[in-house]
N, C-alpha and C positions, 0 to 999 in steps of 0.2 A: 414289535411292529415299528415301522419307520418309513422315512422318505428321503428326498434329496437333501433337506435341510435339518434332519434330525429324526428322533424317534424315541421309543420307550422299550427297554428290554427287561425281562423278568427272569431271575435266577432263584431257585429254591434255597440256595445257601446265602447268597449276597443280598437278595431282595430286589426291589425294582429300582431302575435307574433311568433318568430322563437325559437325553442328549440333544443339543441343538447347535447348529453352525451358521455363520453369517456368510452369504455368498461374496466372493471376491476379496475377502480379507484374511482368510486363514484363521479366524477367531472361532472358537467353539466353547461350549459350556456343558459340563456333565454334572448332574446332581443325583445323589442317592436319596431314594424315597423310602423312608422307614416309618417310625412312629410319628405320632402327631406333633411332638416337640421338634423332631428333625425336619418335618415339613414346614413348620412355622419358621424355624431357624433358617432353612434354605430360602424361603421367601423373603425373610428379613435381610439375609445377606445379599440377595439379588437387588433388593430395593436400596440397600446401603451402597452397593457398588454403583448402582445407577446414579445415586445422589452425588457420590464422590466424582464420578465421571463428568456430570454436568457442571459441578463447581470448578473442576480443574480445566475444563475445555473452554471456559469463558476467556481465559488469557493463557494460551498454550505456552508451556515452557519448552526448553530445548529438547527434553526427553519426549514430550508430547509431539513436537514437530518431527522428531526422528521416527516416532511410531507412525505418524500420518504418512511420512515419506515411504516407510516400509510397506504400508498397506497399499499406497498408490502404485508402487513398483510391482508388488506381488499380484495385484488384481488388474494391472495395466489400466488404471482408472484415468478418466478425464473428468473435467468439471461437470460435463453434461451427464456422464454415466453415474457419477457420485450422487447427483440430484435425483436421478431415476431410481437408484438403489435406496436412497433415503425415503422416497415416496412408497416404494414397495414394502420396505421394512416397517414403515409406519402403519400401513394398511394391515399387514400381517399381525403386528403387535395389538392394534385395536381389536381385530377380529378374535385373536386368541384370548385376550383379557375379558372381552364381552362374553364369549362362550364359557370361559372359566368361571365368571361370576354367576352365570345362569346355572352352571352344573356343580358349583362348589359344595352344595348340600349332599351331592351323591358320593363325595369322598375324594380319593386320590386324584382322579382325572381332572377335577376342577382346579386343584392346586397346581398340578403339572402345567395346565394350560396358562394359568396366571404367571407362573415362573417363566415359561417360554415367551409370554407376551412382554414381560419386563425386559428380558434379554433382547428381544427384537427392538423394543423401544430404545434401549441403550445403543444398539447398533445403528438405528436410524439417526440418533443424535451424533454418533461418531461420523457418519457420512455427511451430516449437515455441516459439522466443523471442518471436514476435509474440503467440501465444496466452497464454504464461505471463507474459512481462515487460511487453509493451506494454499489453495490455488490463487487467492487474491493477494495474500501478504507474503507468502514464502516462495511459491513456485514462480511468481510472475511479478518481480519488481519493475517499476517503470524505468525506461531509459529516456534520456532527454538530449535533444540536439536541435540545432537550427540549420543543418546542412553544411555550415562552415564552422560554427563555433558550438562546442558542447557546453551545457550548463548542468552542474551537479545539483539537480533539484528534482523531486518526485512530482510535485504539483506544477501545473502549467503556469500558475500565477507567480510572478516574481515576489518573493517574500520580503517584507521590510527588514532591513538589517541595521544593527547598531553601528554607529560610527566607532571605528577602532583607531583612535588617535593616541599616539604615544605622548606621555607627559614629560618624557625626558628628552632634552635637546640633543642627547647623544645617540638617539635611535637611528638605525640605518635606513629603516623604511617604515612608513606609517600610511594607513589606509583611511580614506574619508568618503563617506556616502554623501553625495551632492543633493541639496534640496532645491525645490522649485522646478524640477524637471517636468512635472505634469503640465506646466504652462508653456513649455517650449518643445513639445513633441515634434512639431513640424521641422524645427531646426535640427533636432537630433536625428530624425528620419532621413534628412538630407545627407547625413554623414554615413548612412548605411547602404547596403546593397540589397535590393528586393529579392526575395527568395521565390523562384518560379513555382516551386511545389506548393506554396501557400495558396496559390490561385486555383489549384485542382479541387474538384468536387470530391465528395465522400467516395463515390464509386471509382473515380480515377485514382484516388489514394490507395484504395484497396487493391485495384488492379496493378498498381505499381509496387505493391507490397510494402508501403510505408506505414507499418503497423508498430504500435508500442514505442513511438518516438514523437517528441514534441516538435512540431514544425512551426517555426516563427516566421512572421511576415518579413523581417529584415535580419540580415547578418551584419556583424560589425567587426572591424579590425581594431587594433589598439592605436591610439593617437597620442601625440604630445599635446599637453594642455598648458594653458597660460592662466596665471592668477592675476587678476586686476582689481586693486582696491577701488571701492566706490564710495568715497566720503560724502557724496551728495545724495546718497540713498535716503529716501524720506522715512524709512522704517528703522534703519540701523546705519549710523555713520561709520561703523567698523566693518560693514559688509564687504565681502570679497567675491567677485563674480568669477565664474569659470568659463573660459573661452577655448573652443576647440576649432581649429581651422577657420578662424574668423567668426564662428557661430557662438553666440551666448547661450549656454545650455543649462545654467543654474548657478547656485551659490554654495560656498562653503558654509556648513552649519554654524549657526550663531555662537554656540558654545565653544567652537574651535577657532574662531576668527582671531582672537588675541594671540593664541599660540602660533598660528600660521603666519600672522603679521610679524611676529618676533623672528621666525625663521627667515622671512623675506628681508627684514631690515638688517640682519646679521650675515646675509649672503650664505646661509647654511643649506640652501636647497641646491641639490645637484641636478635633479631631473624630476619631471612630473608626467606620469603616464595615465591616460584615461581609458577606461573600458566601458562599454555599453552592453546591456543585456535585457532580455524580457521583451515585452510588447505583445501585440495580438498573436494568437497561436491557434493551432488545430491539433487534435490528438485522436487517434483511433486505437482503441485497445482490443486485442483478440488473442486468447491464449489456448483456444481449442486446436487440435491437430488439423492440418489442411483437409483431410478426408472427412472430417466430422463437422466442418463449418457450415452454418446456415445464416440466415439474415439476423438471427438473435445473437450470433457469436460476436458481432461487431458493435462496439459502443463508441459513438462519436461525440467528441467534446470540442467546443470552441470558446475562446476567451479573448475579450478586448482589454488586454492589460496595458500597463504603462511601461515604457522603456526607462530603465534606471541607469544612472551614471555613477561611476566610482573612480576616484583618483588615488594613485599611489605616489607618495612624495618620498624620494630618496634624499637623505641628508648627508652632509659632509661632516666627518669627524665623529 
């Protein structure tokens, strides 16, 4: 006896066997039903496999990601379809295990139903990992751009970066993160070009198909920067301010001032280039196929970030 997703077969020589398959994955499970000990071992093995799968799915390895990818391709799955199959398998699992517990005293049938219930529970867990882990972290990495300048970051917020300053005076190039920029955002914005796409509404961005990209309020080109010592600074007499196109945009970090001053006093600086990135942004994520998209397919995010400034100093010798 059986159906679309499995069944039970009885042979006078080999005994009874239970078979079950999960829709859309190509996964199936067959168990021989014999003596009481084999029944118990079968149930224990199923529970053990379920436990191993739960433990391993928490942080999928390359092999697990490859398995998920194979299931997605074989079943032509989308994130929405995987969630639907997860719910279906969960309902089937709960129903089978409930009926199995109620009929376990009658013998083989109750054990068969519990085994099938455990299998469908494992299958539901697999679909959950596919929907949550594969589509969010593997199949759909975020892209990032501001229309003119690309930024290699997944999050829309500009992340704080450590100053990478060479301690050797013979370095060809060294990079410095500029401080105090949050107090000079207006001056920095005046150096940028407004991005017209930033002014669009969520609906307009979707219509223009600006999906899975970070849209920043301003785009910036590279500028030549000037370093100006500020001995009258009330907080630090060694302060060095950074000036771009006549705009004061911030200061060299306090810990790097002595080193930079030495480069300036020995005429070791060949050029100074400034770059700006970050700021307010919008982002719409959507990974469902066009034919399967609805209102829930689009996730809108906006961020009022700070524009950061970074300079690269090329040295002589």
